[in-house]
N, C-alpha and C positions, 0 to 999 in steps of 0.2 A: 703286817699285822691287821690292817684294815680289811684287806681282801680275805684273810683267814676268818673273819667274822661271818663270812657267807659260805664257808666251805661245805656246810651241810644243808644249804638252803635250796639245792636243786638247780643251781646255775651252771651253765657250761663255761668252763674257764680255759679249755684247751685240751687237745688230745694227749699231750705228754708234758706235764709241768716239770720244770727244773727240780732236781732233787735237792734236799737240804744240804748245806755245807757250812763252814765255819762262820760266814758272815750272816747267814740266816738259818738258824738251827732248826726251825720249824717249817722251812720251805719258803719259796719265793712267790708261789701262786702266779707264775708267769709262764707263758707258752712260747716255745721257740718260733712258731709260725707268726704269732702276733708281733713278737720282737723283730722277726725277719722282715715283715712288711714295713715296719717303721725304720729299720736299718736301711732298707732299699730306698726309702724316701729321703733319708738324711745323708746317704753316702755321697751324693754329688756336692753336698754343701761343705764337706770336710776338706781342708787343704791336704795335699798329698805330702808324703815324706820322700826324701831322697838322701843318697849317701855319696859322700865325696871325701876322699883322703882318709877313709876309715871313720869319718864323723857322720852321725845321723842328724840330719836337719829336719825339723818338724816332728820330733819325737813326742811333742805335746799335742799333736793332732791325732784324734782317735781313728782307728781303722775298723774293719768289719768286726762286729761283736762288741765294740767299745763305745758305740755312739750315744749311749746314755750319758757319756762324759763330754758330749759336744758342747760348744759354747757359741750359740748362734745369736746374732744381734736381732733386734726387733724388726728391722727392715728386711730381714732375709726372706726371699721368695721361696717358700717351701711348697713344692707341688709334686704330685705323683703322675705316673703314666697310666695308660688304660689297663695294663697288666696289674698294676697296684690296685686300681679301683675294682677289678674283678675279684682279686683276693679278698679285699675288704668286704665286698658284697656277699661272698661265700661265707665268711666268718660271721657276719651279723645275722645270717639266716638261722644260726644255731641258738634260737631263743628258748628260754631266757638265758642271756649271757651276762657274765661279769668278767671284764677284761682289765688287766692291770699291766702297765708298762710306763716307766718314767719318761720314755720318749714321747708319750702322748702330750706332754707339755708343749712339744713342737708340732706334732702331726694331727692333733685332735680335729682341726677344721676339716681335714680330708675325710676322716671317718664320719664326721657329723653330716657331711653332704649326702651320705648314703643311708642314714638311719634316722629314725624318729622314735618318740616315746622312750627316751632314756633319761637317766639321771646321772649326775657327776659328783663323785666324792673326791675331794682334793685334800690329801693329808700332807702336812708339812712338819718338819722338825726344826729345832734351833739350828741356824746355819753354822754355828760354831761346832756343834756336834756332827753335823753332816760333813763339814770340812775335815774333821779328824777321821771320820769314818771312810771318806774317799781316800785319804792318804794311806790309811791302813789297808784298804782293799787293793790299792795299786801296788803296795809293797808285797802283799801275800797271795794274790790271785794269779794263777798261771796264765790265764788268758790276757792279762795286762802286763806280761813280762817286758814287753817292748814299748810300753807307754810311760811317759814322764809327765808330772804335773806339779806345779808349785802351790803353796798355800793360797796365794792370791787367785790362781786359776781355779782352785777347788771352790772358793767362794763364788767365782764367776759362774761356774756350772750351776750352782744353786740359784744364784740371783737371776740369771738369764732365763732359766726354766720357768721360774715363778713369774717373772715379768711377762713372758709369753702367755701364761695362764691368765693373769690379771688383765692384760691389755688386749689380748687377741681372742680369748676363749670365754671368759667368765661373764661377758656382757650379754650372753643369751643362754637360755636353758635353765634347768633346775640344778642348783649347786649347793653342796654342803661342804664348808671348809672345816677341817679338823686339825687341831694342834695335837701332835703325838702324845704329849704328856697328859692331856685331858682324857685320853682313851682308857685310862685306868680308873676313871670316875664313873659311877653308875649313871649319873645324869647325862653324861656325854653319850654313853651307849644307848640310853633312852632316845636321845636325839637321832642317833643313827638308825635305830629301829623304826622310829616314826617316819623318818625320811624315806627309808627303803620300803616300808609298808609290809615287812615280813619279820618273823623272829630271827634273831642273830645268835651266834655262838658266843655268849658272854664269857665263857671259860677260856677263850683263846688268848686274849691279851695277858702277857706275862711280864711284869716290870723287872724281873730278874734278868731278862734278855737285853735290857738297855745297858750297853757297855761303853759307848762313846761318851766322852765328857767334853763340856764346852770350855776348853782351855785355850783356844786361839783368839786373839784380838780380832774384832769385827770392824769392817770399814763402814762408813756412813751410808753409802748407797745400799749395801746389803741390809743394814739395820733398818732402813726405811721400808724396804720390801717386807721384811719380817714384821714390822709394826703394822703394815697394812693387812697382812695375812692374819695377824692376831686379832685385829679389829673385825675382820670378816668372820673369824671363828667365834668371836663373842656374840655377833649378831645371830 
């Protein structure tokens, strides 16, 4: 939804954005090439799966195309090779650009080494809604047919991603933190427009598309990260 605010602003978002489907009826505003670079960076970090006696071991470890569901600790050494750097350099030459990928939570430092004069928008939702959304996506999306995840692991996906943002990325650069529910308020859109320095498409946010509900109990560690994000959004 946040990236859709900039859909008519003249930014390059990718050559072939993913088409809309049930989980994002207005589109994802994500490009397979951007996703692919970040997938290549994260792939060595994911434990492998193996089969024995008809049993799948490691079915909760994401494979190619699924690494937005990775759960990487803060001390993970996330690095790319020269080929990765070349791909990043080529994409950041398509100025002005606006790239979106949840995997940036883990890989942003590698992109930041190659680029300057950028701003960062970090949108977050209630982790209880995200947990429910992840479980629904895993049940319904064909590309996740061989992936399994528990409620606790779904919360860990959310928590670890934002821990990386807060502890490894947001300590430098110009950042604006946005709570999803606030984006239906004119004053929040004013904030986005001022931060970006250009007009945005205020007609894009649609509260009717919010379908996940916060029905899952939340653990204290995840709640603490949520509280910190809410405080940053208020600032």
